LOSE-161173 format. One record per residue: residue number from 0; residue in one letter; x, z, y of N, C-alpha, C in turn. Coordinates in steps of 0.001 Angstrom, whole numbers, plus 524288, in hexadecimal, padded with zeros to 5 digits. Layout:
R   i aa  n_xx  n_zz  n_yy ca_xx ca_zz ca_yy  c_xx  c_zz  c_yy
R NUM  A     X     Z     Y     X     Z     Y     X     Z     Y
...
REM end
This chain:
R   i aa  n_xx  n_zz  n_yy ca_xx ca_zz ca_yy  c_xx  c_zz  c_yy
R   0  M 41715 48470 A60D1 4136D 485BF A5C35 40FC0 48A05 A5D54
R   1  T 40FF7 48C39 A61B3 40BC1 49047 A6325 40689 48E6D A631D
R   2  C 402DE 490FA A616A 3FD86 48F64 A6198 3F9EB 492BA A6507
R   3  S 3F6F4 49022 A67EB 3F2C7 49312 A6B5B 3ED67 491A5 A6A00
R   4  P 3E970 49507 A6A39 3E422 493C2 A68F6 3E23B 48F45 A6BDB
R   5  S 3DE7A 48C4E A6906 3DBEF 4877D A6B3D 3D788 48980 A6EB0
R   6  P 3D6DA 486C6 A735D 3D21A 48890 A762B 3CCB5 486BA A73C8
R   7  Q 3C8DB 48866 A7602 3C420 48730 A7381 3C2F4 480D2 A7402
R   8  N 3BF6C 47EED A7088 3BD78 479B7 A70D7 3C251 475C7 A6FFF
R   9  G 3C6C5 477CF A6E82 3CACF 4743D A6CEA 3CD59 4710A A7147
R  10  S 3CC9E 47305 A75F9 3CE62 47068 A7AAD 3D391 4736A A7C79
R  11  P 3D7BD 47095 A7DCA 3DC60 47301 A7F29 3DBA5 47602 A84B4
R  12  P 3DE3A 47A54 A85C6 3DDD9 47D36 A8ABA 3DF71 47942 A8F4E
R  13  S 3DCCA 479D7 A9363 3DE6D 4765F A9802 3E239 478D0 A9B6A
R  14  P 3E700 476A6 A9C78 3EAAE 478E2 A9FA0 3E950 4785F AA519
R  15  Q 3EB4A 47B69 AA8F8 3EA3B 47AB5 AAE45 3ED67 4760A AB066
R  16  D 3EB8F 47336 AB45F 3EE1F 46E76 AB61F 3F3CB 46FA9 AB783
R  17  D 3F4D5 473F8 ABB06 3F9B6 474D5 ABD23 3FC64 479F6 ABABD
R  18  D 3F979 47CA7 AB7A0 3FC33 48187 AB50A 3F9EF 481C5 AAF9D
R  19  P 3FDDF 47F80 AAC10 3FC78 47F57 AA651 3FAFA 484FF AA483
R  20  A 3F72B 484F5 AA0EA 3F60A 4899B A9E8A 3F9C4 48C27 A9B5F
R  21  S 3FB2D 491A1 A9B90 3FF8F 49394 A987C 3FCEB 49590 A9390
R  22  N 40018 49638 A8F69 3FE35 497DC A8A71 3FD1A 49DF1 A8A59
R  23  H 3F8EB 49FF6 A87DE 3F7BC 4A528 A8788 3F80C 4A6E0 A8209
R  24  D 3F933 4AB93 A813E 3F970 4ADE1 A7BFC 3F445 4ADE1 A7996
R  25  Q 3F3D2 4AC34 A74FE 3EF0E 4AB38 A7251 3EE8C 4AE32 A6CAF
R  26  S 3EA9B 4B125 A6BF2 3EA23 4B35E A6692 3E8F2 4AF1E A6294
R  27  P 3EB10 4AF7F A5DF6 3EA41 4ABC8 A59E6 3E445 4AAF6 A58BC
R  28  P 3E254 4A670 A57F2 3DCE8 4A596 A5711 3DBA6 4A7D1 A5166
R  29  I 3D6BF 4AA28 A5189 3D53A 4AC81 A4CC8 3D005 4A949 A4B07
R  30  A 3CF59 4A82C A45B1 3CAB9 4A585 A4402 3C66D 4A9B4 A4428
R  31  Q 3C16C 4A776 A4545 3BCE7 4AA9B A45C4 3B8C1 4A88C A42A8
R  32  N 3B5D4 4AB39 A3F39 3B173 4A916 A3BE8 3B379 4A4C0 A389D
R  33  G 3B846 4A528 A3752 3BA18 4A0C1 A338F 3BBA9 49B9A A36A5
R  34  V 3BAB6 49B60 A3BE8 3BBD3 496AE A3EE4 3C1D7 49705 A410C
R  35  P 3C4F3 4938E A3F5B 3CAAB 493C7 A40D5 3CB32 4934C A4759
R  36  P 3CF28 495F5 A48FF 3D036 495E4 A4EE5 3D1E1 490E2 A503C
R  37  P 3D094 48FB1 A55A2 3D281 48ABF A57F1 3D852 48A25 A5742
R  38  L 3DA0E 48508 A567F 3DF81 48398 A55BB 3E24A 48530 A5AF0
R  39  P 3E77C 486A7 A5A78 3EA82 48764 A5F28 3EB4A 48232 A6265
R  40  I 3EC33 48317 A6777 3ECF0 47DFD A6A68 3F11F 47F80 A6EB0
R  41  R 3F435 47B63 A7041 3F829 47C4D A7401 3F5AF 47CC5 A79AC
R  42  L 3F779 4809C A7C2B 3F602 48151 A81B6 3F9D9 47E44 A853A
R  43  W 3F7D6 47D1B A8A8F 3FB5C 47ABB A8DEE 3FFD5 47E43 A8F20
R  44  S 40491 47BB8 A8F12 40924 47EE9 A8FA5 40B70 47E0B A9541
R  45  P 40CD6 482A7 A97DA 40E58 4825B A9D84 4144A 4802B A9D84
R  46  T 416F4 48016 A9916 41BEE 47DB4 A9885 41C03 47A6B A93DC
R  47  G 42060 47762 A93DF 42085 4737D A8EE1 41D1E 46E8B A8FE0
R  48  I 41C5B 46C1A A8B21 419BB 466D8 A8B3D 41417 46781 A89A5
R  49  N 41051 4656F A8C8A 40B46 46546 A8B4A 4091B 45FFB A8AEC
R  50  L 4045E 45EEA A889B 4021F 45A1B A8896 400ED 45803 A8E19
R  51  Y 3FFD3 4533B A8EAE 3FD6B 45144 A937E 3F892 454AD A9490
R  52  K 3F856 45686 A9947 3F42B 45A69 A9A88 3EEDD 45830 A99A6
R  53  K 3EE28 45318 A9A7E 3E888 4506E A99D0 3E760 45137 A9388
R  54  L 3EB3B 45075 A9095 3EA8D 450D8 A8ACF 3E99E 456B6 A894C
R  55  F 3EC6F 45A44 A8B99 3EB82 45F6D A89FB 3E5EE 46140 A8B60
R  56  N 3E430 45EF9 A8F85 3DE64 46085 A90E8 3DA50 45E09 A8E1F
R  57  M 3DBB4 4596B A8B16 3D7C3 45682 A87F6 3D51A 459F9 A8382
R  58  S 3D041 45886 A8268 3CDB2 45AA0 A7DAC 3D0F1 4587E A78E9
R  59  D 3CFF2 45AC4 A7430 3D215 45907 A6F4F 3D0AF 45335 A6E0B
R  60  A 3CBB0 451FE A6F45 3CA0C 44C91 A6DD3 3CC98 448E0 A71B0
R  61  K 3CCD2 44A63 A7678 3CFCB 44636 A7A30 3D5E6 445E3 A7934
R  62  L 3D812 44A1E A7794 3DD8B 449DD A765D 3DE92 44685 A7178
R  63  I 3DB1F 44706 A6DA8 3DBDF 44413 A68F3 3DB13 43E71 A6A4B
R  64  E 3D6EE 43D0C A6DC2 3D616 43762 A6F3F 3DB31 43581 A7231
R  65  H 3DD72 438FB A7570 3E24D 4371D A7846 3E6A5 435C3 A74C5
R  66  I 3E7BE 43946 A713D 3EBEF 4385F A6D1E 3EB0A 433E6 A69F6
R  67  I 3E69F 432A3 A6822 3E4C1 42DBE A6606 3E631 42917 A68C1
R  68  D 3E3CD 42928 A6D9E 3E4FA 42441 A7144 3EACA 4240C A72B2
R  69  M 3ED72 427D9 A7396 3F38F 427B5 A74F8 3F61B 4251F A7046
R  70  S 3F4EB 426E6 A6BC3 3F7A4 4253C A673A 3F701 41F74 A6638
R  71  F 3F1E1 41D8D A672E 3F061 41818 A65FF 3F356 414B5 A6A46
R  72  N 3F37F 41698 A6F46 3F613 41367 A736C 3FBEC 4130D A7281
R  73  T 3FDEB 416CC A7033 4037F 41704 A6F00 4053F 41462 A6AC9
R  74  Y 4020A 41467 A6601 403D7 41269 A614A 40058 40DC3 A5F57
R  75  S 3FC7F 40CB7 A6200 3F857 40872 A60C8 3F6BB 40921 A5B59
R  76  Q 3F59B 40E29 A59D0 3F2CA 40F14 A54E6 3F0B6 414B4 A5572
R  77  V 3EC02 41545 A52A6 3E8F7 41A4C A530D 3EC3E 41E6D A507B
R  78  A 3ECE8 422BD A52E3 3EFA2 4273C A509D 3EC41 429AC A4C4A
R  79  K 3EF0C 42B45 A4832 3EC3E 42E37 A43E7 3E97F 432C7 A457F
R  80  E 3E540 4348D A43B3 3E23E 4392F A4538 3E599 43E23 A44B6
R  81  L 3E8D6 43E5D A408E 3EC54 44339 A4035 3F01F 4431F A4450
R  82  Q 3F274 43E81 A45D0 3F68E 43E4E A4A05 3F3F1 4408B A4EE7
R  83  V 3EFAF 43EEA A5002 3ECF2 440B5 A54E6 3EBCA 4469F A54B9
R  84  S 3EA7D 44845 A4FF6 3E8C4 44D61 A4F67 3EE68 45113 A4FDF
R  85  I 3F2BD 44F71 A4DDD 3F77B 4528B A4E8B 3F912 45259 A5461
R  86  V 3F910 44E1F A5656 3FA7B 44E1E A5C92 3F704 45160 A5EF7
R  87  M 3F221 45199 A5DE3 3EE39 45521 A6078 3F032 45B0D A5F97
R  88  N 3F1B7 45BD0 A5ABE 3F313 46122 A5930 3F7C2 462AE A5C2E
R  89  L 3FBD3 45F58 A5CFA 400E5 4607D A5FFA 3FF50 46174 A65BF
R  90  A 3FB79 45DF6 A67AF 3FA69 45E61 A6D3D 3F83E 463F9 A6E2D
R  91  K 3F570 465D0 A6A69 3F328 46B60 A6AD7 3F6E1 46FD9 A69C0
R  92  G 3FBDE 46E96 A688E 4000B 4723C A66F5 3FFE8 47428 A619B
R  93  R 3FD33 4718A A5E63 3FCC3 4733E A5914 4012E 470D9 A55AB
R  94  S 40474 473A3 A52EF 40864 47183 A4F38 4057F 46EE0 A4AC9
R  95  T 40825 46A5B A48C9 40525 467B0 A44C1 4090D 4663D A4041
R  96  F 4079D 46671 A3B45 40A8A 4648B A3728 40806 45FEB A34A9
R  97  L 409C9 45B73 A3500 407BD 45699 A32FB 40A52 45512 A2DAD
R  98  L 407B2 4546E A2991 4090C 45239 A2532 40751 44D73 A23EB
R  99  A 40A94 44945 A243D 40896 443DC A23AE 40D61 44095 A2266
R 100  G 40B94 43C74 A1F0B 40F88 43931 A1CCB 4117E 434E7 A2040
R 101  T 4157B 431DD A1ECE 41816 42DCE A21A4 41379 429A7 A237F
R 102  G 413F1 4282D A27E0 40FCD 42471 A2971 40BB2 426C2 A2C68
R 103  F 40B40 42BC3 A2C97 406D0 42E77 A2F9D 4077F 42DE2 A35B9
R 104  G 40C24 42D61 A3756 40CE7 42D7C A3CAC 40E98 432D5 A3F3C
R 105  K 4118B 435ED A3C1D 412C3 43B21 A3E0F 415D3 43AD1 A42CD
R 106  S 41947 4374E A4375 41D0D 43709 A4781 41A23 435F9 A4C9F
R 107  R 415E0 4333F A4C28 412C1 431BA A5115 41025 43641 A53D4
R 108  I 40F3F 43AA3 A5105 40BF1 43E90 A52BC 40F70 4412A A57DD
R 109  S 41400 44226 A577D 41750 44490 A5BAA 41719 4408F A6084
R 110  K 41781 43B96 A5F4C 41751 437F8 A6394 411F0 437E4 A669C
R 111  M 40DB5 438A2 A634B 40898 43931 A657A 407F7 43E49 A6943
R 112  Y 40A09 44223 A66FC 40A1B 44753 A69A5 40CE3 446E2 A6E86
R 113  Y 411C6 44425 A6EB2 4147E 44476 A7321 4120D 44135 A77A0
R 114  S 40EB7 43DC9 A7694 40BD3 43A5E A7A12 407D6 43DD0 A7DA2
R 115  L 4070A 44277 A7B71 40358 4467A A7E7D 4064E 44982 A825E
R 116  I 40B4D 4488C A827E 40EC6 44C0C A85F1 41076 448ED A8ACA
R 117  P 41018 44B16 A8F4F 41138 447EF A93ED 41701 4463E A93C8
R 118  K 41898 44129 A9508 41DFE 43FBE A946E 4218F 44293 A97EF
R 119  K 41F95 4442C A9CC0 422EB 4462E AA089 4246C 44C44 A9EFA
R 120  S 42207 44E00 A9AEC 42316 45346 A9959 427B3 4537E A960D
R 121  K 42993 44EF2 A93BA 42E1E 44E6E A90C9 42E11 4521F A8C7C
R 122  G 42992 45255 A89A7 428EF 4554C A8440 42C5F 45338 A7FEF
R 123  V 42D6E 4568B A7C31 43162 4551C A782D 42E31 456B3 A72FA
R 124  I 42E51 4534A A6F2F 42D0E 4544F A6A18 431B5 45547 A66BC
R 125  L 43249 45969 A6483 43678 45ACD A6132 43558 45998 A5BB7
R 126  V 4386E 45719 A58A0 4376E 45586 A538F 43C05 456AF A4FCD
R 127  L 43A9D 45A79 A4BC9 43E96 45B9A A4800 43E01 45881 A4365
R 128  N 442C9 455C1 A421C 44353 4522B A3D92 446E1 45478 A3987
R 129  P 445E3 453B0 A3487 449B1 455AD A308C 44EB0 4522F A3062
R 130  L 44E8D 44DBB A3203 45382 44ABD A31E9 45499 44796 A367B
R 131  D 4598F 44719 A387C 45A92 443F8 A3D30 458B2 43E0F A3CF5
R 132  T 4588E 43C7C A3811 45737 4365D A37BC 4518E 43643 A38B4
R 133  L 44E43 439BA A37BD 448E9 4397E A38B8 447F4 439EC A3E82
R 134  G 44B44 43D1A A417B 44A73 43D5E A4703 44C47 4386A A496B
R 135  N 45031 435F7 A47C8 4521D 430DD A497A 44DB2 42CB6 A4981
R 136  N 44B24 42CB6 A44B3 446EE 42907 A4440 44273 42A14 A47B8
R 137  Q 4410E 42EF4 A4904 43CD6 4309F A4C08 43E8E 42F10 A51C5
R 138  V 4433A 42FEB A530F 44529 42E61 A5829 443B2 42871 A5974
R 139  L 4456B 42546 A55CD 44453 41F93 A564C 43F01 41E5E A5718
R 140  E 43BAA 420E7 A53F7 4360A 42010 A5385 43379 42208 A5929
R 141  K 43545 4264D A5B47 43338 42806 A6036 4358F 424C5 A64D2
R 142  V 43A1B 4231C A648E 43BD2 41FCD A68C6 438A8 41AA9 A692D
R 143  Q 437FC 41853 A64E2 434CA 413AE A646A 42F53 41475 A6655
R 144  A 42D26 41966 A65FF 42863 41A87 A684B 42892 41B93 A6DE6
R 145  G 42CDF 41BF3 A706A 42D62 41D11 A75E4 42EBC 422C4 A77A8
R 146  F 4304E 425EC A73CC 43226 42B7B A74F6 437BA 42B82 A7568
R 147  T 439F6 42FB4 A78B2 43EC9 430D4 A78D4 43FF2 435BE A74A5
R 148  T 443AF 4344B A7153 4447C 4376B A6CEE 44A28 43831 A6BA1
R 149  I 44B95 43CA5 A690A 450E4 43E19 A6779 45045 44120 A625D
R 150  N 4545E 43FAB A5F16 45518 44252 A5A40 45A19 44564 A5A88
R 151  L 45914 44AD1 A5A56 45E21 44E44 A5B4B 46083 44F4F A563A
R 152  T 4659E 44D78 A55BB 468B3 44E72 A5077 46E22 450CA A5291
R 153  K 47157 45196 A4E7E 47618 45410 A5026 4796D 45034 A534D
R 154  L 477F2 44AE1 A5253 47B2F 44721 A5517 47933 4458C A5A59
R 155  T 473D1 44602 A5AE3 47131 4448C A6036 4703D 44926 A6417
R 156  F 46FFE 44E31 A61FC 46E69 4525A A654F 47381 45452 A6846
R 157  S 472B7 453E2 A6D5E 47727 4557F A70B8 474DA 45838 A7573
R 158  A 47869 45A65 A78C7 47637 45CE0 A7DA9 473A2 45922 A8115
R 159  R 47519 4546A A817C 472C1 4501B A8440 46D20 44F41 A8208
R 160  A 46C99 44F21 A7CF7 46754 44E0E A7ADB 463BD 452B0 A7BCF
R 161  A 46602 45794 A7B77 462B0 45BCC A7CD5 460BF 45C68 A8283
R 162  M 46464 45A0D A861C 462AC 45A28 A8BDA 45EC6 45588 A8C88
R 163  E 45F3C 45143 A89A9 45B0D 44D07 A89C8 455F6 44ECE A884C
R 164  I 45622 4524D A83D5 450B1 45444 A81DB 44E62 457CF A85FE
R 165  L 4519D 45B48 A883E 44FBD 45EE2 A8C1A 44D73 45C1F A9147
R 166  R 44FD3 45767 A924B 44E2D 45487 A96BE 448D6 45147 A9552
R 167  G 446C7 451F4 A905C 4421B 44F74 A8F27 442DF 44965 A8DCE
R 168  N 447A7 44802 A8C53 44853 4424B A8AFD 44690 440A1 A8654
R 169  Y 44499 44435 A82C7 442CE 44254 A7D9F 43D30 4448D A7C23
R 170  N 439DC 44111 A7ABD 43492 4429B A790E 434A9 4453F A73F4
R 171  F 437BE 4438D A708E 4386A 445B0 A6AD0 43E4C 446FB A69CF
R 172  V 43EBF 44B51 A67A0 443CA 44D8E A65F4 44404 44EB3 A601C
R 173  Y 44670 44BD5 A5D2E 44714 44C86 A5797 44BF7 44F7E A5636
R 174  L 44B6E 452BB A5290 45030 455AE A508E 44EF1 4576C A4B3A
R 175  S 45368 45934 A489E 45284 45B4A A437C 4523E 46187 A43BE
R 176  P 4500E 46458 A3FE2 44F90 46A09 A3FDE 454E3 46C59 A4062
R 177  E 458C6 469BE A3F00 45E4D 46C47 A3F56 45FC6 46CBC A44DF
R 178  I 45F00 4684F A4796 4602D 46856 A4D54 45CB5 46C3B A5024
R 179  F 4578F 46C79 A4E6D 453E4 47025 A5101 45585 4756A A5058
R 180  L 457E5 47756 A4BFC 45886 47C7A A4B25 45E52 47DD6 A4B8C
R 181  N 4623B 47A83 A4AD8 467A6 47C47 A4AB2 46B01 47A3F A4F71
R 182  N 4693B 476F7 A52AE 46C39 474A4 A5686 46B77 47838 A5B8C
R 183  K 4707F 47A0F A5D5B 46FF2 47E19 A6203 46E44 47B4C A669D
R 184  M 47007 476D5 A674B 46E7E 473DC A6C29 468EB 47254 A6C5D
R 185  F 46647 471D0 A67D6 4611C 470C2 A6806 45E1B 475CF A688B
R 186  Q 46059 47A55 A6689 45DCC 47F22 A67C4 45D0D 4800B A6D6A
R 187  G 46119 47F65 A7015 46116 48023 A75E7 45D1C 47C5C A7895
R 188  L 45C9D 477B8 A769F 458CB 473B0 A789D 45343 475A0 A7776
R 189  Y 45277 476F5 A722D 44D3C 47840 A7025 44B0E 47D6C A730B
R 190  Y 44E35 48137 A73FA 44C4E 48647 A75BB 44BF6 4866A A7BFB
R 191  S 44D99 481E9 A7DE4 44D61 481D0 A8416 447B8 4814A A85D1
R 192  S 44657 48371 A8A2D 44167 482CE A8C6B 43FEB 47D73 A8DB3
R 193  T 4437D 47A71 A8F79 442CB 4750F A9063 44092 471C9 A8BD4
R 194  F 4432E 472C5 A87AF 441EE 46F70 A82EE 43CF6 471B0 A80B1
R 195  Q 43B8C 47728 A80B7 436F8 47995 A7EC3 43274 4775F A8227
R 196  N 4332E 47661 A868A 42EF7 47469 A89ED 42DFB 46EB8 A8984
R 197  Q 431D1 46B9E A8715 43159 46625 A85C4 42E77 464CE A8072
R 198  V 42F51 4686C A7CB2 42DB4 46786 A77F3 42789 4670E A7764
R 199  T 42535 4635D A7544 41F86 46355 A752B 41D40 46372 A6F75
R 200  L 420D4 461EB A6BA3 41F60 461AF A65FB 4246D 4620A A62D1
R 201  I 423FF 464D7 A5E76 42819 464BC A5AE5 4262E 4622A A555C
R 202  V 428B7 45E67 A53C5 42758 45BD2 A4EDE 42B64 45D21 A4A6F
R 203  I 4294E 45E0D A4586 42D22 45F41 A4132 42BCE 45A9A A3D9A
R 204  D 42EED 456DD A3D7E 42E5B 452E2 A39AB 42FFB 4541A A3452
R 205  E 42DC0 4514A A3044 42F72 45346 A2B0D 42EFB 458EB A2A58
R 206  A 42ACA 45B6F A2BFA 42ABE 46125 A2B96 42B22 463A7 A263C
R 207  H 42A4B 46073 A2293 42B18 46282 A1CCF 43098 463F8 A1BF7
R 208  M 43458 46178 A1F0E 43948 462AC A1DA7 43AE8 4680C A1F29
R 209  I 437A9 46B0B A2289 43890 470A3 A235C 4384C 4741F A1E48
R 210  Y 43465 47244 A1B23 433E7 47568 A160B 43876 47373 A1223
R 211  I 4398C 46E5A A1234 43DCB 46CBE A0EAA 442F8 46EEE A0FF2
R 212  W 44419 46F59 A151F 448EB 471A5 A168F 4498A 47739 A159C
R 213  G 44525 479EE A1436 445A5 47F6D A13F3 44594 48272 A1945
R 214  I 44300 48005 A1CA2 442C0 48256 A2226 43F1C 48718 A216B
R 215  V 43B47 4865A A1DCD 43751 48A5E A1D54 4399B 48F89 A1BE8
R 216  E 437D7 49381 A1E8E 43A23 498F5 A1E1C 43A3A 49ACC A1862
R 217  S 43675 49966 A1519 43602 49BA5 A1099 4391E 49881 A0C2D
R 218  A 43ADE 493AB A0DB0 43DCF 49042 A0A13 44397 49149 A0A61
R 219  P 44646 491AA A0627 44BCB 49179 A0675 44E43 48C38 A0720
R 220  A 452A4 48BE2 A0918 455A7 486DE A0A09 4560F 48408 A04CA
R 221  Q 454C9 47F62 A04D1 45491 47C92 9FFC0 45656 476C8 A0040
R 222  K 45817 474A6 9FBE1 45934 46F32 9FB99 454A2 46C18 9FB3D
R 223  T 45489 46753 9FCE0 45052 46404 9FD3D 4521F 45E74 9FB6F
R 224  T 44EA3 45BA5 9F916 44F81 45672 9F77B 44D2B 4521F 9FB53
R 225  S 44AF6 45462 9FF77 44801 45128 A031D 44B8D 44C67 A0505
R 226  S 44935 447F8 A0542 44BEF 443DE A072E 44CD6 443C6 A0CD5
R 227  H 44A13 447A4 A0FAA 44A48 447FC A157B 45026 44A01 A16FC
R 228  L 4528F 44CB9 A12F9 4574A 44F3D A146E 45BF0 44C19 A135B
R 229  R 45F61 44B44 A1731 4649F 448B9 A165F 468DC 44CA4 A159D
R 230  H 46D5B 44AB3 A1489 47195 44EE7 A1400 47223 45244 A18E7
R 231  E 471C7 45045 A1D46 4724C 452E7 A227A 46EAF 4572F A2345
R 232  D 46A71 456C8 A2025 465E3 45B3F A20D1 465E1 45EEF A1C96
R 233  R 46923 45E24 A1866 4681F 46112 A1367 469B4 46724 A149A
R 234  G 46CD1 4681E A17F7 46E5D 46D6A A195A 46B0C 47041 A1D4F
R 235  L 466E3 46DB7 A1F39 46465 46F3C A23E2 45FE0 472BF A233D
R 236  F 45DB4 47340 A1E4B 45914 476A0 A1D8E 45A88 47C33 A1CD3
R 237  R 45CC7 47E99 A2055 45ED8 483D4 A2052 45B05 48781 A22ED
R 238  P 45C98 48CCA A227C 45990 490A9 A24E0 4583D 48FB8 A2A80
R 239  L 45C10 48D8E A2D46 45AD7 48C4F A3300 455B7 48972 A346A
R 240  Y 453B6 48663 A30A3 44EE9 483C4 A3130 44A09 48763 A31F5
R 241  R 44ADF 48C1B A2FB2 446C0 48F8D A3037 445C4 4913F A35CC
R 242  K 449C4 4900C A3934 4487E 49158 A3F04 4451F 48D57 A4184
R 243  L 443AC 4894F A3E9E 44071 48519 A40FC 43B8B 486C5 A4340
R 244  G 43897 489F6 A4044 433CB 48C21 A4272 43464 48F6E A4795
R 245  E 4385A 4928A A472A 43975 495CC A4B99 43AFE 49315 A5040
R 246  Q 43DFB 48E9F A4F89 43F21 48C02 A543A 43B08 48827 A568A
R 247  L 437B2 48654 A52E5 43318 4838F A549F 42FBF 486C0 A57A3
R 248  L 42F6F 48C54 A5647 42BA9 48FE1 A593D 42CA9 4905E A5F00
R 249  F 4319E 48F5B A6079 43382 48F74 A659E 4302E 48B74 A68CC
R 250  C 42ECE 48747 A66C1 42B0E 48334 A6941 42517 484A3 A6817
R 251  N 42431 48983 A6822 41F52 48B90 A6615 41A4D 48901 A683A
R 252  E 419FB 486C7 A6CFC 4157B 48497 A6F0D 4158A 47E95 A6DE3
R 253  K 41983 47C33 A6B2E 41957 476D1 A69D1 41751 4761C A63E7
R 254  P 413E4 47251 A6382 411D9 470DE A5E3D 41625 46EAA A5B1B
R 255  L 4154E 46F6C A561B 418C5 46CF1 A51DD 415A9 468A6 A4F03
R 256  L 418A3 4645C A4DF6 41699 46091 A4A80 41A4C 45FD6 A4601
R 257  L 417EA 461AA A4155 41B22 46113 A3C8A 41928 45C57 A395E
R 258  L 41CA5 45912 A3749 41B80 45476 A350F 41E0D 453F9 A2F91
R 259  S 41AD3 45228 A2BBE 41D4B 451C3 A2677 419D6 44E51 A233B
R 260  A 41C51 44B4D A1FB9 419BF 4483A A1C49 417AF 44AE5 A174A
R 261  T 41AAD 44F27 A1637 4195E 45217 A1131 41A40 45801 A1238
R 262  C 41779 45ADE A110E 4187D 460FF A115E 41403 463F0 A0DD1
R 263  R 415CE 4667D A0A24 4118E 46945 A06DB 41014 46E2A A09B4
R 264  P 40B18 46FA5 A083F 40917 47474 A0B29 40CA8 4790C A0B00
R 265  M 40F41 479D3 A06C8 412FF 47E75 A069E 41760 47DB5 A0A2B
R 266  A 419A3 47936 A0A98 41DB0 4779F A0EB9 41BC6 47839 A1446
R 267  T 416DE 4765D A1531 414BC 476C9 A1A58 41431 47C26 A1C27
R 268  A 4120C 47FCF A187E 4110E 48506 A19E7 416D0 487A8 A1B6C
R 269  A 41AA9 4863F A1850 41FB4 48899 A1930 42212 4868D A1E5B
R 270  I 4214C 481A3 A1FA0 42335 47F63 A2485 42083 4821D A2916
R 271  M 41BB0 482EB A28B0 41883 485B9 A2CFB 41ADA 48B83 A2D77
R 272  K 41BC5 48E0A A2993 41E23 4930D A29AE 42390 492EB A2CAC
R 273  S 426B7 48EC8 A2AE7 42C0D 48E90 A2D03 42BB3 48D7C A32B7
R 274  L 42819 48A50 A3459 42784 488B9 A3A1B 42424 48C78 A3D8A
R 275  K 4229F 49094 A3A8D 41F32 494A0 A3DA5 41A31 492A5 A3F82
R 276  L 417E3 48EAE A3C98 41329 48CD6 A3DCB 40E47 48F50 A3A98
R 277  T 40A1E 48F50 A3CC6 40544 4913D A39E7 400FB 48D5D A3A7D
R 278  D 3FD03 48E6F A3731 3F862 48AE3 A3737 3F5EB 48ACF A3CA2
R 279  T 3F68D 48EF9 A3F81 3F41A 48F54 A446F 3F64C 48B5E A486A
R 280  C 3FAF8 48A45 A47C4 3FDD4 48678 A4BA6 3FF62 4810A A4912
R 281  L 3FE55 48052 A44A3 3FF9B 47B6C A41FD 3FB37 478FA A3EFC
R 282  D 3FA5C 473E1 A3FD7 3F664 470F3 A3CDD 3F95F 46DAE A38A3
R 283  M 3F761 46D99 A33D1 3F974 46A27 A2FB1 3F5E2 46583 A2FF5
R 284  I 3F84A 460AA A3049 3F55A 45BBE A3028 3F7F1 45851 A2C2F
R 285  H 3F476 455E1 A287D 3F60D 452D5 A249A 3F494 44D24 A2569
R 286  G 3F847 4499F A2571 3F766 44418 A260C 3F7D0 44125 A213D
R 287  K 3F73B 43C87 A20E4 3F79F 43922 A1C47 3FD45 43920 A1A8A
R 288  F 3FE8F 438FF A158E 403C2 4386B A1355 403E8 43299 A1155
R 289  V 406BB 42FFE A14A0 4074A 42A19 A138E 40C04 42919 A0F80
REM end
């Protein structure tokens, strides 16, 4: 989630062919004469997962054209303009919060983004889901689309599964915030340099649940009547969830994609505070509510 200043003319910095450019400390951009500073942009990383180099060197217009063509060739339909904009955002390393209703095609965004990553790099998209059942549904959808996927639950997460993840056997890894925060074996996996170099994107699905669960630092633990919560989850919106932002910051050069069908401005602001996000590094995008 770390942001770096954008280069002039909106073009990404060009990495060296054999020696990728390293990140340099940058002063925060300052508005001059009322003109906002350029948006932050991801720099080429000497470690971890990068876009295809030819895509990284493309102009914005060419990359947008590539995303549109790639999506049409894969799904036989034209991608929504906002879908393309969000994939472009993520490719530039900018975290994005999408508010859009059912039918918008939120789940397709991460698949489109993954197509920009070289397959041989074995990149991983980590997805936090509020319920195991949602993760199971997403696994089926991703498998049908040709991706290797696993949903980590108390029943499925084992030392063998952890090793398979480290070997790059899965494109998408789904898990609940409870596994993400409380499972010691996952902690060892998550903080390992191998896994950190594999992660290319972190998705928080049903992001409004962060607010409902009382993850937000300023909100006390509270009961909720949300239909999203089953009995197994009713005791889980505890103070531990306040560590979510801190733990996500460990992947500070990876973009975040937050997805929600409904989230009031007050809740959005509180979620941003909880996840240590600022307007500098996060774009709010509103889609149609179907």
